[in-house]
C-alpha positions as CSV (number, residue, x, y, z in Angstrom):
1,X,-63.3,-1.7,50.5
2,X,-62.9,-5.1,50.8
3,X,-59.9,-5.1,52.8
4,X,-61.3,-2.6,55.2
5,X,-64.9,-5.2,55.5
6,X,-62.8,-8.2,56.2
7,X,-60.5,-5.8,59.1
8,X,-64.2,-4.8,60.6
9,X,-65.7,-8.6,60.3
10,X,-62.3,-9.8,62.1
11,X,-62.9,-7.0,64.9
12,X,-66.9,-8.9,65.4
13,X,-66.8,-11.3,68.1
14,X,-66.8,-14.9,66.6
15,X,-70.5,-16.6,66.6
16,X,-72.2,-19.9,66.0
17,X,-72.7,-19.0,62.3
18,X,-68.7,-18.4,61.5
19,X,-68.8,-22.3,62.3
20,X,-70.4,-22.7,59.0
21,X,-67.5,-20.8,57.0
22,X,-64.2,-21.8,58.8
23,X,-63.7,-25.3,60.8
24,X,-60.1,-24.3,61.8
25,X,-59.4,-26.1,64.9
26,X,-56.4,-25.7,67.5
27,X,-55.4,-28.7,69.9
28,X,-54.5,-27.7,73.8
29,X,-52.7,-30.6,75.7
30,X,-52.8,-31.0,79.2
31,X,-50.5,-33.3,81.2
32,X,-51.5,-34.2,84.9
33,X,-48.4,-35.8,86.7
34,X,-50.1,-37.9,89.2
35,X,-47.6,-38.6,92.2
36,X,-49.1,-41.9,92.6
37,X,-50.7,-44.2,90.0
38,X,-53.9,-45.7,91.3
39,X,-54.3,-48.5,88.9
40,X,-53.4,-49.4,85.4
41,X,-57.0,-47.5,84.5
42,X,-55.4,-44.3,85.3
43,X,-52.2,-44.1,83.4
44,X,-49.0,-41.9,85.1
45,X,-49.1,-38.9,83.5
46,X,-52.9,-38.4,82.5
47,X,-53.1,-36.8,79.5
48,X,-56.0,-34.6,78.7
49,X,-56.5,-32.9,74.9
50,X,-59.1,-29.7,74.3
51,X,-60.0,-29.4,70.6
52,X,-61.2,-25.5,69.8
53,X,-62.3,-24.0,67.1
54,X,-59.4,-21.7,66.0
55,X,-61.4,-18.3,65.7
56,X,-63.1,-18.7,69.2
57,X,-59.8,-18.9,71.2
58,X,-57.8,-16.8,69.3
59,X,-60.3,-13.6,69.7
60,X,-60.1,-13.6,73.5
61,X,-57.0,-14.5,74.0
62,X,-54.1,-12.5,72.9
63,X,-51.9,-15.2,74.1
64,X,-53.3,-17.9,71.7
65,X,-53.5,-15.8,68.9
66,X,-49.9,-14.8,68.9
67,X,-49.0,-18.3,69.8
68,X,-51.3,-20.1,66.9
69,X,-50.8,-17.1,64.5
70,X,-47.0,-16.5,64.9
71,X,-44.0,-18.3,63.7
72,X,-43.5,-20.1,67.3
73,X,-43.9,-23.9,66.9
74,X,-47.7,-23.7,67.8
75,X,-48.1,-21.6,64.5
76,X,-47.0,-24.7,62.8
77,X,-48.4,-27.6,64.6
78,X,-51.3,-25.9,65.6
79,X,-51.0,-27.8,69.0
80,X,-50.0,-26.4,72.4
81,X,-48.9,-28.3,75.6
82,X,-49.5,-27.0,79.1
83,X,-48.3,-29.2,82.0
84,X,-49.2,-26.7,85.1
85,X,-53.1,-26.5,84.5
86,X,-56.0,-28.0,86.2
87,X,-58.0,-29.5,83.3
88,X,-61.1,-28.7,85.0
89,X,-60.6,-25.5,84.9
90,X,-59.4,-25.2,81.4
91,X,-62.6,-27.0,80.2
92,X,-64.5,-24.1,82.4
93,X,-62.3,-21.9,80.2
94,X,-63.2,-24.0,77.1
95,X,-67.1,-24.0,77.8
96,X,-67.1,-20.0,78.5
97,X,-65.5,-19.2,74.8
98,X,-68.8,-20.8,73.7
99,X,-71.6,-19.9,76.1
100,X,-70.3,-16.6,77.7
101,X,-71.0,-18.4,80.9
102,X,-68.6,-19.3,83.6
103,X,-70.5,-22.7,84.3
104,X,-69.1,-26.3,84.9
105,X,-69.6,-29.4,83.1
106,X,-73.3,-29.6,84.8
107,X,-74.1,-26.0,84.3
108,X,-73.5,-25.2,87.7
109,X,-71.7,-22.2,89.2
110,X,-68.1,-23.1,90.1
111,X,-67.2,-22.9,93.8
112,X,-64.9,-20.1,95.0
113,X,-61.9,-21.7,94.5
114,X,-62.0,-22.7,90.9
115,X,-63.5,-19.3,90.1
116,X,-60.1,-18.1,91.8
117,X,-58.0,-20.3,89.4
118,X,-60.1,-19.8,86.1
119,X,-59.5,-16.2,87.2
120,X,-55.6,-16.6,87.1
121,X,-56.1,-18.7,84.5
122,X,-57.7,-15.8,82.1
123,X,-54.9,-13.5,83.7
124,X,-51.9,-15.9,82.3
125,X,-53.6,-15.8,78.7
126,X,-54.9,-12.2,78.7
127,X,-58.5,-13.0,78.9
128,X,-59.5,-10.2,80.6
129,X,-63.5,-10.8,79.6
130,X,-63.1,-14.2,81.4
131,X,-61.5,-12.5,84.5
132,X,-64.2,-10.2,84.8
133,X,-66.9,-12.9,84.3
134,X,-65.1,-15.1,87.3
135,X,-65.1,-12.2,89.3
136,X,-69.0,-11.6,88.8
137,X,-69.5,-15.0,90.1
138,X,-66.9,-14.5,92.7
139,X,-69.2,-11.3,93.9
140,X,-72.4,-13.2,93.4
141,X,-71.5,-16.3,95.8
142,X,-69.9,-14.1,98.7
143,X,-72.7,-11.6,98.4
144,X,-75.4,-14.4,98.8
145,X,-73.6,-15.9,101.9
146,X,-72.8,-12.2,103.3
147,X,-74.2,-12.8,106.9
148,X,-74.5,-16.4,106.6
149,X,-71.9,-19.2,107.1
150,X,-69.6,-19.9,104.4
151,X,-67.6,-23.0,104.5
152,X,-64.3,-22.0,106.1
153,X,-62.5,-24.0,104.1
154,X,-63.6,-23.3,100.7
155,X,-63.3,-19.8,101.6
156,X,-59.7,-20.0,103.4
157,X,-58.7,-21.7,100.1
158,X,-59.8,-18.6,98.0
159,X,-58.0,-16.5,100.6
160,X,-54.8,-18.9,99.8
161,X,-55.1,-18.8,96.3
162,X,-55.2,-15.1,96.5
163,X,-52.7,-14.4,98.4
164,X,-50.4,-16.3,96.4
165,X,-51.2,-14.2,93.4
166,X,-49.2,-11.3,91.6
167,X,-49.1,-8.4,92.7
168,X,-50.4,-8.7,95.9
169,X,-53.0,-6.2,96.1
170,X,-54.7,-8.6,92.9
171,X,-58.7,-8.3,92.7
172,X,-58.5,-11.8,94.4
173,X,-57.0,-10.3,97.6
174,X,-58.9,-7.1,97.7
175,X,-62.4,-8.8,97.6
176,X,-61.1,-11.1,100.4
177,X,-60.4,-8.6,102.4
178,X,-63.4,-6.5,101.8
179,X,-65.8,-9.4,102.5
180,X,-63.6,-10.3,105.6
181,X,-63.8,-6.5,107.1
182,X,-67.3,-6.0,106.8
183,X,-69.3,-9.5,107.4
184,X,-68.2,-10.8,111.0
185,X,-70.0,-14.1,110.5
186,X,-67.3,-15.1,107.8
187,X,-64.6,-13.6,109.8
188,X,-65.5,-15.0,113.2
189,X,-65.8,-18.5,110.8
190,X,-62.9,-18.4,108.6
191,X,-59.9,-16.8,110.5
192,X,-58.3,-19.4,111.2
193,X,-57.9,-20.3,107.8
194,X,-57.1,-17.2,106.4
195,X,-53.4,-16.3,105.2
196,X,-51.4,-13.7,107.8
197,X,-50.8,-11.4,104.2
198,X,-54.3,-11.0,104.1
199,X,-55.2,-10.8,107.8
200,X,-53.1,-8.0,108.2
201,X,-55.1,-5.5,105.5
202,X,-58.3,-6.8,107.0
203,X,-57.3,-5.8,110.4
204,X,-56.4,-2.4,108.6
205,X,-59.9,-2.2,107.3
206,X,-61.7,-3.1,110.4
207,X,-60.0,-0.4,112.3
208,X,-61.5,2.4,109.8
209,X,-64.4,1.0,109.8
210,X,-64.8,1.4,113.5
211,X,-63.8,4.9,113.3
212,X,-65.8,5.5,110.4
213,X,-69.0,3.4,110.9
214,X,-69.1,1.8,114.0
215,X,-68.2,-2.1,114.6
216,X,-70.0,-3.9,112.4
217,X,-73.1,-1.5,111.1
218,X,-75.3,-2.9,109.0
219,X,-75.2,-1.1,105.6
220,X,-75.8,-2.5,102.1
221,X,-72.7,-4.3,101.4
222,X,-72.0,-2.3,98.2
223,X,-71.3,0.5,100.3
224,X,-68.8,-1.7,102.9
225,X,-67.1,-3.4,100.2
226,X,-68.2,-1.8,96.8
227,X,-69.7,-3.0,93.6
228,X,-68.6,-5.7,91.5
229,X,-67.3,-3.6,88.9
230,X,-64.4,-2.0,91.4
231,X,-62.4,-5.6,91.2
232,X,-62.8,-5.8,87.3
233,X,-59.8,-5.8,85.2
234,X,-59.5,-3.6,82.3
235,X,-60.5,-5.2,79.2
236,X,-58.7,-5.0,75.7
237,X,-60.4,-3.2,72.8
238,X,-61.5,-4.6,69.9
239,X,-58.7,-3.7,67.8
240,X,-56.2,-5.5,70.1
241,X,-58.4,-8.2,70.4
242,X,-58.3,-8.6,66.2
């Protein structure tokens, strides 16, 4: 009975009450190599350390759970070094572990590029719920600017990240293609910033839209580029997270 109760408890998402019982932590060390050292006040490379509660990061990430609970070096040291991660984006990930909200240090919604990087980080660390929460933010931002001008550089940066992410039909690409296909002002404003690999499926979508709905007919955006759930990834079951 005791073991069953312990197993069931393990499946539950961690809460702040858990911190009263368990203070075990792990350390994520991120090294950023600068091309140029600005001054002695900014050493090359820069090192960022994130000390996180093990129960939280291991519950939401099978990747970190395997590393810190296994026989790898990280399991012995309870430390992991990451040399190819944006510390700002990882900071948002760390905040999400505790708040379940995708916000930056100022409690603001990150821009499209940052949300795309967060989605990719979630994919790398097998954090499906984080990916879907990042996608909710992306969808919300794109919904709010529909019919208005979106910063071409920001949206272009988002599209380039999407185009460089594997597989080629990933949700980031799908939502970029759908947005460009259904919103004329955004297409006209951002076309020069969009990589060819995304413009090609956009052109195919425009042909289909014209055949079915006419040229940019005004309809609810859900009918044009689907509800946000269409861009979600399948989240892991609790037993897989435990």
